[in-house]
C-alpha positions as CSV (number, residue, x, y, z in Angstrom):
1,M,0.0,0.0,0.0
2,N,1.6,3.3,-1.0
3,E,1.3,6.7,0.7
4,T,-1.7,7.8,-1.4
5,E,-3.7,4.8,-0.5
6,K,-2.9,5.1,3.1
7,R,-3.9,8.8,3.1
8,R,-7.2,8.0,1.3
9,K,-7.9,5.3,3.9
10,E,-7.3,7.7,6.8
11,L,-9.5,10.3,5.2
12,L,-12.2,7.8,4.7
13,E,-12.1,6.7,8.3
14,Q,-12.1,10.3,9.5
15,T,-15.1,11.1,7.3
16,R,-17.0,8.0,8.7
17,K,-16.3,9.0,12.2
18,K,-17.3,12.6,11.6
19,Y,-20.6,11.8,9.9
20,S,-21.6,8.6,11.7
21,N,-24.5,8.9,14.1
22,S,-24.2,6.0,16.4
23,N,-27.2,7.2,18.5
24,V,-29.7,6.6,15.7
25,N,-31.0,3.1,15.2
26,P,-30.5,1.7,11.7
27,A,-33.5,1.3,9.5
28,V,-35.3,-1.8,10.7
29,H,-38.4,-3.3,9.1
30,P,-41.4,-2.7,11.3
31,R,-41.9,-6.4,11.7
32,Y,-38.5,-6.7,13.4
33,S,-38.4,-3.4,15.3
34,A,-39.7,-5.0,18.5
35,A,-37.0,-7.6,18.4
36,Y,-34.4,-5.0,17.7
37,T,-35.5,-2.6,20.5
38,S,-35.6,-5.5,23.0
39,I,-32.0,-6.4,22.2
40,Y,-30.5,-2.9,21.9
41,G,-33.1,-0.7,23.7
42,S,-34.4,2.6,22.5
43,E,-33.8,6.0,24.1
44,E,-36.9,7.4,22.5
45,N,-39.2,4.8,24.2
46,E,-37.6,5.4,27.6
47,S,-38.2,9.2,27.4
48,E,-41.7,8.7,26.1
49,A,-42.5,6.2,28.9
50,A,-41.3,8.7,31.5
51,G,-43.5,11.4,30.0
52,I,-46.5,9.1,29.8
53,G,-46.0,7.9,33.3
54,F,-46.0,11.4,34.6
55,R,-49.2,12.2,32.7
56,V,-50.9,9.1,34.1
57,F,-49.8,10.0,37.6
58,L,-51.1,13.6,37.2
59,A,-54.4,12.3,35.8
60,V,-54.9,9.9,38.7
61,V,-54.1,12.7,41.2
62,L,-56.6,15.0,39.6
63,L,-59.2,12.3,39.5
64,V,-58.7,11.6,43.2
65,V,-59.0,15.3,44.0
66,F,-62.2,15.5,41.9
67,I,-63.8,12.5,43.6
68,A,-62.9,13.9,47.1
69,M,-64.4,17.2,46.1
70,D,-67.6,15.5,44.9
71,Q,-67.9,13.3,48.0
72,S,-67.3,16.0,50.6
73,G,-68.9,18.9,48.7
74,E,-65.8,21.0,49.1
75,K,-64.8,23.9,46.9
76,I,-61.4,24.7,45.6
77,A,-60.9,28.3,44.5
78,T,-64.7,28.8,44.5
79,V,-65.1,25.9,42.1
80,D,-67.0,22.7,43.1
81,S,-67.5,19.4,41.3
82,K,-70.8,20.4,39.8
83,R,-69.2,23.4,38.0
84,I,-66.4,21.1,36.7
85,I,-69.0,18.7,35.3
86,E,-71.0,21.6,33.7
87,E,-67.8,22.9,32.0
88,I,-67.0,19.4,30.7
89,E,-70.5,18.9,29.3
90,A,-70.7,22.4,27.8
91,D,-70.7,22.6,24.0
92,T,-67.8,24.7,22.7
93,D,-68.0,26.7,19.5
94,L,-64.5,26.3,18.1
95,E,-65.0,29.0,15.6
96,E,-65.8,31.5,18.3
97,V,-62.8,30.4,20.4
98,W,-60.5,30.7,17.3
99,N,-61.8,34.2,16.6
100,N,-61.2,35.3,20.2
101,L,-57.5,34.3,20.0
């Protein structure tokens, strides 16, 4: 191998290192993606799972607070459970909301 070939090989390796993105999973057929992620893991799924877990926890806390308000008849910031139910059941005119923005 002469000097030119060695230099080309070095430049090729440098270019591969520079532009390689080892954090991205290779293109995997959807049929095999579950097997691939079970072997190598997936950073995206872990962060999504944490976000979903937090949302579920928040929803459960809000549900418990709502049930406690409904059972005891308490008000939080002058809002009771009946008012919350009315607001959920109220029809919303999306066109009007859009125009008010």
